[in-house]
C-alpha positions as CSV (number, residue, x, y, z in Angstrom):
1,M,85.8,128.3,18.5
2,S,85.4,126.1,15.5
3,D,87.1,126.4,12.1
4,D,85.2,125.0,9.1
5,R,88.4,124.0,7.4
6,L,88.1,120.9,9.7
7,I,85.4,118.4,8.6
8,V,84.7,115.8,11.2
9,A,83.8,112.4,9.7
10,L,80.8,110.9,11.6
11,D,81.9,107.3,11.0
12,V,79.4,105.8,13.4
13,P,76.6,103.4,12.6
14,N,73.4,105.4,13.1
15,V,71.7,108.7,13.7
16,V,71.5,108.2,17.5
17,Q,75.2,107.8,17.8
18,G,75.8,110.6,15.3
19,L,73.7,113.0,17.4
20,D,75.4,111.9,20.6
21,L,78.8,112.5,19.0
22,T,78.0,115.9,17.6
23,G,76.5,116.9,21.0
24,R,79.7,115.9,22.7
25,I,81.7,117.9,20.2
26,G,79.5,120.9,20.6
27,D,80.8,124.2,19.2
28,A,84.3,122.7,18.6
29,A,83.3,121.7,15.1
30,S,80.9,123.3,12.5
31,F,81.3,120.9,9.5
32,Y,80.5,117.2,9.4
33,K,80.9,114.4,6.9
34,I,78.2,111.6,6.6
35,G,79.2,108.7,4.5
36,L,77.8,105.4,3.1
37,G,78.4,103.6,6.4
38,M,75.5,105.5,8.0
39,L,73.2,105.6,5.0
40,T,71.0,102.8,6.3
41,G,71.3,104.1,9.8
42,G,69.4,107.4,9.2
43,G,72.3,109.3,7.5
44,L,70.1,111.5,5.4
45,A,67.9,112.4,8.3
46,L,70.9,113.2,10.4
47,A,72.3,115.4,7.6
48,N,69.1,117.3,7.3
49,E,68.9,117.8,11.1
50,L,72.5,118.9,11.5
51,K,72.0,121.4,8.6
52,H,68.6,122.8,9.3
53,E,68.2,122.5,13.1
54,H,71.8,122.8,14.4
55,G,73.2,125.2,11.8
56,K,76.1,122.9,10.8
57,R,77.6,122.5,7.4
58,V,77.3,119.0,6.0
59,F,79.3,117.0,3.5
60,L,77.4,113.9,2.1
61,D,80.1,111.4,1.0
62,M,78.3,109.0,-1.3
63,K,80.9,108.6,-4.0
64,L,78.1,108.1,-6.6
65,F,78.9,106.1,-9.7
66,D,76.4,105.0,-12.4
67,I,75.1,105.9,-15.8
68,G,74.6,109.6,-16.5
69,A,70.8,109.7,-16.3
70,T,70.9,107.9,-12.9
71,I,73.6,110.2,-11.5
72,E,71.7,113.3,-12.6
73,A,68.5,112.0,-11.0
74,A,70.2,111.0,-7.8
75,V,72.0,114.3,-7.4
76,R,68.8,116.3,-8.2
77,G,67.1,114.4,-5.4
78,L,69.9,115.0,-2.9
79,A,70.2,118.7,-3.8
80,Q,66.8,119.3,-2.2
81,Y,68.4,118.8,1.2
82,E,70.5,122.0,0.6
83,L,73.6,120.3,1.9
84,D,77.1,121.7,1.3
85,F,79.2,119.1,-0.4
86,L,78.4,115.8,-2.3
87,T,81.0,113.4,-3.7
88,V,80.8,111.5,-6.9
89,Q,83.4,109.3,-8.7
90,G,85.8,111.5,-10.7
91,D,85.0,110.0,-14.1
92,P,84.2,112.9,-16.5
93,Q,80.8,111.6,-17.6
94,V,79.8,111.1,-13.9
95,V,80.9,114.6,-13.0
96,R,79.1,116.2,-15.9
97,A,75.9,114.4,-15.0
98,A,76.2,115.4,-11.4
99,M,76.8,119.1,-12.3
100,E,73.6,119.0,-14.3
101,G,71.7,117.3,-11.5
102,K,72.7,120.0,-9.0
103,R,71.9,122.9,-11.3
104,G,70.2,125.7,-9.4
105,S,71.4,124.6,-6.0
106,G,74.4,125.7,-3.9
107,M,75.6,122.2,-3.2
108,K,79.2,121.6,-4.4
109,I,80.1,118.5,-6.4
110,L,83.5,117.0,-5.3
111,A,85.1,114.4,-7.6
112,V,86.9,111.5,-6.0
113,T,90.4,111.1,-7.6
114,V,92.1,108.1,-5.9
115,L,91.1,106.9,-2.5
116,T,93.6,107.6,0.3
117,S,93.4,103.9,1.3
118,L,94.9,102.8,-2.0
119,D,98.5,102.5,-3.2
120,R,100.0,101.6,-6.5
121,A,99.6,97.8,-5.9
122,D,95.9,98.4,-5.4
123,L,95.6,100.3,-8.6
124,D,97.4,97.4,-10.4
125,A,94.9,94.9,-8.8
126,N,92.1,97.1,-10.1
127,M,93.6,97.2,-13.6
128,I,94.1,101.0,-13.5
129,R,96.7,102.2,-15.9
130,A,100.4,101.9,-15.1
131,G,102.2,105.0,-13.8
132,D,103.1,106.9,-10.7
133,L,100.1,107.1,-8.4
134,A,100.5,110.8,-7.8
135,E,100.5,111.4,-11.6
136,V,97.3,109.4,-12.0
137,T,95.7,111.3,-9.2
138,V,96.6,114.7,-10.6
139,E,95.4,113.6,-14.1
140,R,92.0,112.6,-12.7
141,A,91.7,115.9,-10.9
142,A,92.5,117.8,-14.1
143,S,89.9,115.8,-15.9
144,A,87.3,116.4,-13.2
145,F,87.9,120.1,-13.3
146,E,87.6,120.1,-17.1
147,A,84.2,118.3,-16.7
148,G,83.1,121.1,-14.4
149,A,83.6,119.7,-10.8
150,D,83.4,122.3,-8.0
151,G,86.4,120.5,-6.4
152,V,88.1,117.2,-5.8
153,I,88.9,114.8,-3.0
154,C,92.5,113.7,-2.9
155,S,95.3,112.8,-0.6
156,A,97.2,115.7,0.9
157,R,100.3,114.3,-0.8
158,E,98.8,115.4,-4.2
159,A,97.2,118.6,-3.0
160,A,100.1,120.9,-4.0
161,A,100.3,119.5,-7.5
162,I,96.6,119.7,-8.0
163,R,96.5,123.3,-6.6
164,A,99.1,124.2,-9.3
165,L,96.8,123.0,-12.1
166,P,95.5,125.8,-14.4
167,G,92.0,124.5,-13.8
168,A,92.2,124.5,-10.0
169,A,91.7,128.3,-9.6
170,G,88.5,128.8,-7.6
171,R,88.0,125.0,-7.1
172,L,88.0,123.2,-3.7
173,I,90.5,120.6,-2.6
174,V,89.3,118.4,0.3
175,T,91.8,116.0,1.8
176,P,90.9,112.9,3.9
177,G,93.5,110.6,5.3
178,I,94.5,113.3,7.8
179,R,96.2,112.2,11.0
180,P,97.3,114.6,13.8
181,A,101.0,114.3,14.7
182,G,101.5,111.0,16.5
183,A,98.2,109.4,15.6
184,A,97.9,105.9,14.2
185,S,97.4,105.7,10.4
186,G,94.8,102.9,10.6
187,D,93.8,101.7,7.2
188,Q,95.0,104.8,5.4
189,K,98.1,104.5,3.3
190,R,98.6,108.1,2.1
191,I,98.3,110.4,5.1
192,A,99.4,113.8,6.2
193,T,99.2,116.1,9.2
194,P,96.5,118.8,9.3
195,R,99.1,121.6,9.0
196,Q,100.8,120.0,6.0
197,A,97.6,119.5,4.2
198,I,96.6,123.1,4.5
199,L,100.0,124.4,3.6
200,D,100.0,122.2,0.5
201,G,96.8,123.8,-0.8
202,A,93.8,122.0,0.8
203,D,90.8,124.1,1.6
204,H,89.3,121.5,4.0
205,I,90.7,118.4,5.9
206,V,88.6,115.4,6.9
207,V,89.4,113.8,10.3
208,G,87.5,110.8,11.6
209,R,88.8,108.3,14.1
210,P,91.3,110.6,15.9
211,I,88.3,112.7,16.9
212,W,85.4,110.3,17.4
213,Q,87.4,107.6,19.1
214,A,88.9,110.1,21.5
215,A,87.8,110.1,25.2
216,D,87.0,113.8,24.7
217,P,86.0,114.4,21.0
218,A,85.7,118.2,21.5
219,A,89.2,118.5,22.9
220,A,90.5,116.3,20.0
221,A,88.7,118.6,17.5
222,R,90.2,121.7,19.1
223,A,93.7,120.0,19.0
224,V,93.4,119.4,15.3
225,I,92.3,123.0,14.7
226,A,95.3,124.2,16.8
227,E,97.6,122.5,14.3
228,L,96.2,124.4,11.4
229,P,98.4,127.3,10.0
């Protein structure tokens, strides 16, 4: 039995491998993330097929960033696919434009706070203001909520502080960088276990390599679900 708190990241190159992987996972997962890495490999076609032919929920992880008019137009175009989640960068003007673009659809706009592959040194290199990384993340979440975002993407390490924000009531918190107990961290720097992420306030967790690189992806997905509280 699947649990849609688990979102499986389909970090494979194309629609053929994506369909093969979802077929191997079967009913062990009901929610999938499709990101930029598969965009030129048929990602939108796969998203549409999973949603409308296989009855899966779909999270389109585009992390859109541009001027307001372009964001609004892009989101309006993507909303026609009737997908579940779409990510944009968490800057307030981007969030406001995305919320306007999705008007009339049920698609949720999730604002990216700080990528889980970044640490304070990376923020310094990107000339992002000084200060504790967790504080910067929480401030960006608060700003995104104020701009109207349906939810945020953040590290599980910041989930509890974001869940405690006054503006977080009724909003979604989705946490990537999730690694089951004993799994390698890979290129992620701010990770947590599935259980800890949910306990700290996440509504959904995103798990990629520990599932799709497993010899038995369905068993790996069930093992992650078994860790959830």
